[in-house]
N, C-alpha and C positions, 0 to 999 in steps of 0.2 A: 565687362559692361561699363559703358561711359554714362555717367549721370551728371546733369547740370542742375543746380539748385538756385532758386530765387532767394533773395535776401530774407524774405519773411519765413521761409522754411528753416534756414540756418539759424536765425535768431531764436525762433520758437524752439528748435531742437536743442540749442545750447542752454536756453534759459528755463525751459519747463519740461516736465515729464509729459509723455503723450506720443501721438503718431509721428511727429517730426523728430523727436529724439530716437524713436525706434528706427526711423529711416536712416538717421546718421549712424546708428549702430550697425544697421544692415550694410551700409556702404563700407564701413570699417571691417566688419567681421567676414564679409564675403569678398574682400579684396577688390571691390568695384573701384573704378577710377572716378574721382570727383573732378569734374570740369568746373573750374572756378574762374569766372570772368573777372577781369581787373575792376570793372565797375561794381560788381556785387561784393567783391572783397573790400573795397573802399567803403561802400555803403554799409556793409555789415559792421565794420570797425566803428563807423560813426554812430550807428544805432546802438551798438553794445555800450559804447562810451556814454552816450546820452541817457539810455534807459537803465543800464546796469553798471554804473560807475564802479570801477575797481575789479570788474570781471572781464575786461577786454581780453585778458590773457587766455581765457577759455577757448576763444576762436583760434588763436595761434597754436595752442596745445592740440586742438582737434586736427588742424591742418598737418601737424607733424606726424599724426598717426595714420593718415590715409594716403593712398596713391593719388597723386595730384597732377592735373594738367591745367596750366594757366592759359586762359583765353584772352588775348590782347583786345584792347578797345577796337571796335569795328570802325571802318571808315565812315565819314560823315554821310556819304552817298547811301551806304547800307542802312544807316540809322534813319535817314529820310525815307527810304523805301519801306522800312518796318513801320514807320510812323503812319503810313497810309492804311495799315491793316490793324492797328491796335488803338483802342479808345483813348487810353491814358498816355499822352505823349512822353511822359517821363519814363515809361516802360519800354520805349522804342529801342533804346540802347541795349537792354537785356534781350529783347526779342531779336535784334539784329545779330547779336553774339550767338544766340542759340541757332539761328538759321545758318550762320557761318560755320559753326563747329559740328552741327548735326549730331547731338548726343543721342544715345539710345533712348533716354528718357530725360525730359525737362520737367522738373517738379516745382509747382507754384500753388500757393493758396489763393492767388489773385485771380479772380474770375475773368478778368480781361484777357488772360492767356488761354482760357478754356472756350474759345469761340471756334466755330467750324472753319473759318478762314485760317486760323492759326493751327488748329489741330490737323488740318490737311497738309501742312508744311512740316511740322515737327510733332513728335509724340509727347503730348502734355498730359501729366497725371497729377493727382493729389497724392499726398504722403502715404496714406494707407495702401493704395493700390500699387504705388511704386515699391514700397517695402515688400509686399507680397510677390511682385514680379522679380525683384532682386533675389529674394530668398529662394524662389522657385527655380530661377536660372542657375543658381549655385548648386542646388540639389541635382539638377539634370546634368551638370558638367563634372 
């Protein structure tokens, strides 16, 4: 199973106990593939350094434990197309990447990704439901 995470999910999972941390553990323990966009990787590093100074290494440690697929930055034309269907323009690059890589699940806590236009293109979930699906998928296989 290929899972793409938004920055808010990764940061929350690394920094706090709760649904997002359970999701990170499910990805690791069920050998799911984490699709990491270059943009999200950079943004995560910046947020971790700004909000949790001295703990930036936690992100690198997590990445070393999971099956990882790196998604390159999308072309400008793809970002422009994504910008037409998402409210917050700064999220267009993440959406364009998700549309390009077509993950089994894209997980975000940002409600701008949970619109009917976007969910008709990619499978968007919140952390708790994604964790349940990953664990269920592993039990069936």
